[in-house]
C-alpha positions, 0 to 999 in steps of 0.5 A: 513518501510517508507511511502513517500508522495503519497506512500501507504506502506504495498503492497501485491501480486495483483493476479496471477503472470503469473508464468506458463511460468517460467521454460518452453522453449519459442518456435518459429514457426521455432523450430516446423516447419519440415525441408524439406530435412532432415528427421532426424529432423522431429521426434524432431520437432513433439516432440517439437510441442507436448510439446508446445501443453501441455503448451498451454493446461496448460495455458487454464486450469490455466486461466479457474480455476482462473477467477477474477470474481469468486474471487469477486462474494461473494460481491454481497450478502455480508452485511458489518455491519453483517460481522463486527459483525460476525468477532468481535464475532469470534475475527477477528479484521481486516481492509480490504484492496483491491489491484490494482497497490498498496494496500489500506485500503478504509475509513482508512488512513495509518497514522490513522491506524498506530497511532490509530489502529495498536496495536488492529487490523490487516489487511486482503486483500479481493481483490488481483486481480490486476488492469490490463486490465479486462472486464467491469464486473470485473471492476464493481466488483472491485469497489463494493468490494472497496465500501464494504471495505470502509463501513466495515472499517468505521463500524469497526473503530466506533466499536473499538472507542466505545469499547475504543480500539482506541489508539489515541485521537478521534480528531487526524487526522494524515493523514491530518497533513501529507498532510499539512506538505507536502504542506509546504515542497513543498514551500522550494526551490529545488536545484534541489531536493525537501524537503521530509516529510517521515512518520513512518509506525510503530511509536510505534517501531520507534524513530520518527513519521516523517522524515524531509529531506532537501537536502540543509542544508541552508534551514534547518532553525528554521522558517521551524521547527516552521511552521511544529510544528504550524500545529500539534494542527490544526489536533487535536494532543496534544501529542509530534510529533517527527522528525528525520532530515537529509540533503544532498543526501538521498540515499547516506549517508545523514547528520543526524541533531539533532532530534526535537519534536513538543509539543503544537504547538511549537518546543521542544528539 
């Protein structure tokens, strides 16, 4: 799985799906209105009306049983530091995610998690209520849950660092490196498509850390590689950073070019 700039992979269900309507007939006023002068249609219309009433009752019961506020009320009394300690004693080493239109891990960048914590901690969604139109009280609770998750995640990250469970250098800033590389990619001429830097979601299970895609191969130059590599040590990364390289139409059989690595700020084979 890949993460493109501005894209936050790993998305999960963001709340009730509204699936109550699936498999039910959509009924109109015309279908439930008795037909004047045709008494034979009246019993069928009555039965249709009863069916509609049962559906409406089911909707009301479902909505009343799944109030988003009820799902988030726990945060009012929660203590993130105490929760981290309790979870670690119980062997639950999980960073917390919240979901709106997408899911995120407040206080922890996607690449920092991938490179530094993925092998020692999993993730857990604590807010799946989505980001649709909601009362102010619900919006306030969502914001409070996000702040709680940020504090929890930073506390957990510090605890893992102190216990030697961080799997990358303490000064490595992978998400900041990705941001800087994308800023450089935007300087490459567009014909009309833009150059992309795509990050590996699971670098440990991949042959590359980033995927450099340049639509027009004439822009795939040595100076571009050198400028990318020069960024790496600026973000505390001393090890090799691996790049897959393609050109052409990324959606239709892009041309694969030789991989390269950045090591000590220089291009390596």
